[in-house]
C-alpha positions as CSV (number, residue, x, y, z in Angstrom):
1,X,0.0,0.0,0.0
2,X,1.5,3.4,-1.1
3,X,0.0,6.8,-0.4
4,X,-0.2,9.0,-3.5
5,X,2.8,11.3,-3.7
6,X,0.6,14.4,-3.9
7,X,-0.5,13.9,-0.4
8,X,1.3,15.7,2.4
9,X,-0.7,15.6,5.5
10,X,-2.2,12.8,7.5
11,X,-5.4,13.3,9.6
12,X,-5.3,10.6,12.2
13,X,-8.3,9.7,14.3
14,X,-7.6,7.9,17.6
15,X,-10.1,6.0,19.9
16,X,-10.1,8.6,22.7
17,X,-12.3,11.6,23.6
18,X,-13.8,13.8,20.9
19,X,-15.2,17.3,21.6
20,X,-17.2,20.0,19.6
21,X,-14.3,20.8,17.2
22,X,-15.0,19.6,13.7
23,X,-12.6,17.2,11.9
24,X,-10.7,19.3,9.3
25,X,-9.6,17.4,6.2
26,X,-8.2,19.2,3.2
27,X,-8.1,17.9,-0.3
28,X,-5.1,15.6,-0.7
29,X,-4.9,14.7,3.1
30,X,-4.8,11.1,3.9
31,X,-7.3,9.9,6.6
32,X,-6.0,7.2,8.9
33,X,-8.0,5.6,11.7
34,X,-6.0,4.2,14.6
35,X,-8.1,1.1,15.3
36,X,-11.1,2.1,17.4
37,X,-10.8,5.7,15.8
38,X,-12.7,4.0,12.9
39,X,-15.9,4.2,14.9
40,X,-15.4,7.9,15.4
41,X,-14.6,8.6,11.8
42,X,-17.7,6.9,10.6
43,X,-19.7,8.8,13.3
44,X,-18.5,12.0,11.5
45,X,-19.5,10.5,8.1
46,X,-15.9,9.9,7.1
47,X,-14.5,6.8,5.6
48,X,-10.7,6.5,6.3
49,X,-8.2,5.7,3.6
50,X,-6.5,3.4,6.0
51,X,-7.0,1.7,9.4
52,X,-4.0,0.7,11.5
53,X,-4.4,-1.4,14.6
54,X,-5.2,-4.8,16.2
55,X,-8.8,-5.0,15.4
56,X,-10.0,-5.2,19.0
57,X,-13.1,-3.1,18.3
58,X,-16.2,-4.6,16.7
59,X,-16.2,-2.1,13.8
60,X,-12.5,-2.7,13.0
61,X,-13.3,-6.4,12.6
62,X,-15.8,-5.7,9.9
63,X,-14.2,-3.1,7.8
64,X,-15.8,-1.8,4.5
65,X,-14.0,-2.8,1.4
66,X,-13.0,0.8,0.8
67,X,-10.8,0.9,3.8
68,X,-7.3,-0.6,3.8
69,X,-6.4,-2.4,7.1
70,X,-2.9,-2.7,8.5
71,X,-3.4,-5.5,10.9
72,X,-1.3,-5.6,14.1
73,X,-1.3,-8.1,16.9
74,X,-3.0,-7.1,20.3
75,X,0.3,-7.8,22.2
76,X,2.9,-5.4,20.8
77,X,5.2,-2.7,22.0
78,X,3.5,0.2,20.4
79,X,0.0,1.7,20.9
80,X,-2.1,1.9,17.9
81,X,-1.8,5.7,17.6
82,X,2.0,5.4,17.3
83,X,1.6,2.5,14.9
84,X,-0.6,4.7,12.8
85,X,2.0,7.4,12.8
86,X,4.8,5.0,11.9
87,X,2.6,3.7,8.9
88,X,2.0,7.3,7.7
89,X,5.7,8.3,8.2
90,X,6.7,5.3,6.1
91,X,4.5,6.6,3.3
92,X,6.3,9.9,3.1
93,X,3.9,12.0,5.3
94,X,5.5,14.4,7.8
95,X,2.6,16.5,9.1
96,X,-0.1,14.9,11.3
97,X,-3.3,16.3,12.7
98,X,-4.4,14.0,15.5
99,X,-8.0,13.8,16.9
100,X,-9.1,11.7,19.8
101,X,-5.8,11.4,21.7
102,X,-6.5,14.0,24.4
103,X,-8.7,13.7,27.4
104,X,-10.2,10.4,28.9
105,X,-7.5,8.1,30.2
106,X,-4.5,10.1,31.5
107,X,-2.1,7.4,30.4
108,X,-3.2,7.6,26.8
109,X,-2.8,11.5,27.0
110,X,0.8,11.1,28.4
111,X,1.5,8.6,25.6
112,X,0.1,11.1,23.1
113,X,2.4,13.8,24.3
114,X,5.4,11.5,24.1
115,X,4.4,10.7,20.6
116,X,4.3,14.3,19.3
117,X,7.7,14.9,20.9
118,X,9.0,11.8,19.0
119,X,7.8,13.1,15.7
120,X,9.4,16.5,16.5
121,X,12.7,15.0,17.2
122,X,12.7,13.5,13.6
123,X,11.7,16.8,12.0
124,X,8.1,16.2,11.6
125,X,4.9,18.1,12.9
126,X,2.3,16.5,15.0
127,X,-0.7,18.5,16.4
128,X,-3.0,17.0,18.9
129,X,-6.6,18.4,18.9
130,X,-8.4,18.4,22.3
131,X,-11.1,20.3,24.3
132,X,-10.6,23.7,22.8
133,X,-6.7,23.2,23.0
134,X,-4.0,22.2,20.6
135,X,-0.7,20.5,21.6
136,X,2.3,20.2,19.6
137,X,6.1,19.8,19.9
138,X,9.2,21.5,18.3
139,X,12.8,20.3,18.4
140,X,15.7,22.7,17.5
141,X,13.4,25.0,15.6
142,X,10.7,27.8,15.7
143,X,7.0,28.0,15.7
144,X,5.6,31.0,14.1
145,X,1.9,32.0,14.9
146,X,-0.1,34.3,12.7
147,X,-1.6,37.4,14.5
148,X,-4.1,36.3,17.1
149,X,-7.7,37.5,16.8
150,X,-10.0,36.3,19.5
151,X,-13.0,34.4,18.3
152,X,-16.4,36.2,18.9
153,X,-18.2,35.0,22.0
154,X,-15.2,33.4,23.7
155,X,-13.9,35.3,26.6
156,X,-11.3,33.0,28.0
157,X,-7.7,34.1,28.0
158,X,-5.7,32.8,24.9
159,X,-3.2,30.8,27.0
160,X,0.0,29.6,25.5
161,X,2.2,27.3,27.7
162,X,5.6,25.9,27.0
163,X,7.2,22.9,28.7
164,X,10.6,21.2,28.3
165,X,10.2,17.7,27.1
166,X,13.9,17.0,26.9
167,X,15.8,16.9,30.1
168,X,17.1,20.3,29.4
169,X,16.0,22.8,26.6
170,X,18.3,25.8,25.9
171,X,18.2,28.9,23.9
172,X,14.3,29.4,24.3
173,X,12.8,32.7,23.1
174,X,9.2,33.8,23.1
175,X,8.2,37.0,21.2
176,X,4.9,38.6,20.5
177,X,3.3,37.1,23.7
178,X,2.1,38.9,26.8
179,X,5.5,37.9,28.5
180,X,8.7,37.8,26.4
181,X,11.5,35.3,27.0
182,X,15.1,35.7,26.0
183,X,17.7,32.9,25.7
184,X,16.1,31.0,28.6
185,X,16.7,27.5,29.8
186,X,14.1,25.1,30.9
187,X,14.1,21.7,32.6
188,X,11.6,18.9,32.3
189,X,11.1,18.9,36.1
190,X,10.8,22.6,36.5
191,X,7.5,24.2,35.4
192,X,8.3,27.8,34.4
193,X,6.5,28.2,31.1
194,X,2.8,27.9,32.1
195,X,0.0,30.4,31.0
196,X,1.6,32.9,28.7
197,X,-1.0,34.6,26.4
198,X,-1.4,35.7,22.8
199,X,-1.8,39.5,22.3
200,X,-4.7,40.5,20.2
201,X,-3.6,41.4,16.6
202,X,-0.1,40.4,17.2
203,X,2.0,37.6,15.6
204,X,4.1,35.5,18.0
205,X,7.0,33.1,17.9
206,X,8.5,30.4,20.1
207,X,11.8,28.8,19.5
208,X,14.3,26.5,21.0
209,X,17.9,26.1,19.9
210,X,18.8,23.0,21.8
211,X,16.1,20.6,23.0
212,X,12.5,19.7,22.6
213,X,9.5,21.7,23.8
214,X,5.8,20.8,24.2
215,X,3.6,23.8,23.3
216,X,-0.1,24.2,24.0
217,X,-2.2,26.8,22.4
218,X,-5.9,27.6,21.9
219,X,-8.0,26.2,19.1
220,X,-8.7,29.6,17.5
221,X,-5.0,29.9,16.6
222,X,-3.9,28.9,13.0
223,X,-1.5,26.1,12.8
224,X,1.9,27.6,13.4
225,X,4.5,27.6,10.7
226,X,7.7,25.7,11.5
227,X,11.4,26.7,10.8
228,X,13.9,24.0,11.6
229,X,17.5,24.9,12.7
230,X,19.2,21.7,11.4
231,X,18.8,18.7,9.2
232,X,16.9,15.9,10.8
233,X,17.5,12.1,9.9
234,X,16.0,8.8,10.7
235,X,12.4,7.7,11.0
236,X,9.9,6.7,13.8
237,X,10.9,3.0,13.4
238,X,9.3,-0.1,12.0
239,X,5.9,-1.2,12.9
240,X,5.8,-3.4,15.9
241,X,4.4,-6.8,15.5
242,X,5.5,-8.4,18.9
243,X,6.6,-7.3,22.4
244,X,10.2,-6.7,23.3
245,X,12.1,-9.7,24.7
246,X,12.5,-7.8,28.0
247,X,8.7,-7.9,28.6
248,X,7.3,-10.7,30.5
249,X,3.5,-11.5,29.7
250,X,1.7,-13.2,32.7
251,X,-0.4,-16.2,31.8
252,X,-4.1,-15.7,32.1
């Protein structure tokens, strides 16, 4: 199975929580369901191009002929979301909009945060869509935000938060936000980037010169442009079809 070369973005639907935000899919985007995400896709009237997972949901066992299934075993190292990203990456896709991976089980949310950081550390862009919030990661690069214009009828502050994902992140700058930052250092055990804010009508940028950041921002903001400061190599790894030899599975 090979994705058409004209495609450049994957929209990935996971099996977690969904909110009032519509699923945005542009022409040429590839729609991938991560196993139980197939139920959600069809609930929105969408038919995925691919479904990646272990088929542990009833819908995934009875796929329509129009959906290509990448079948994985239930006992494997990678969660279905990461498997879907690995598959998409292997097809040449580097930008991923992910729905249904925030909220609900906290362990799945933490897993999703680690996954977007993994994508960033290989030069890709992964954006998690949640309850009025977006979450992404940037490694050795810059996020450029278009001027912020507050949506009508929404009075909450347009919070932007920045956290170190790598042990240490150096050379961090924040411009165009309520609070500026110049050549700062952050650690992943020291929270000092919480609750900055967009300024109405003003463009903003967040960058890091050595390390990986997790960045959250409000739904009303446009997807930021990315500028990378170095060449990235490697990939997300092969699809996992078994558990690591270090893992002991208890008998049932």
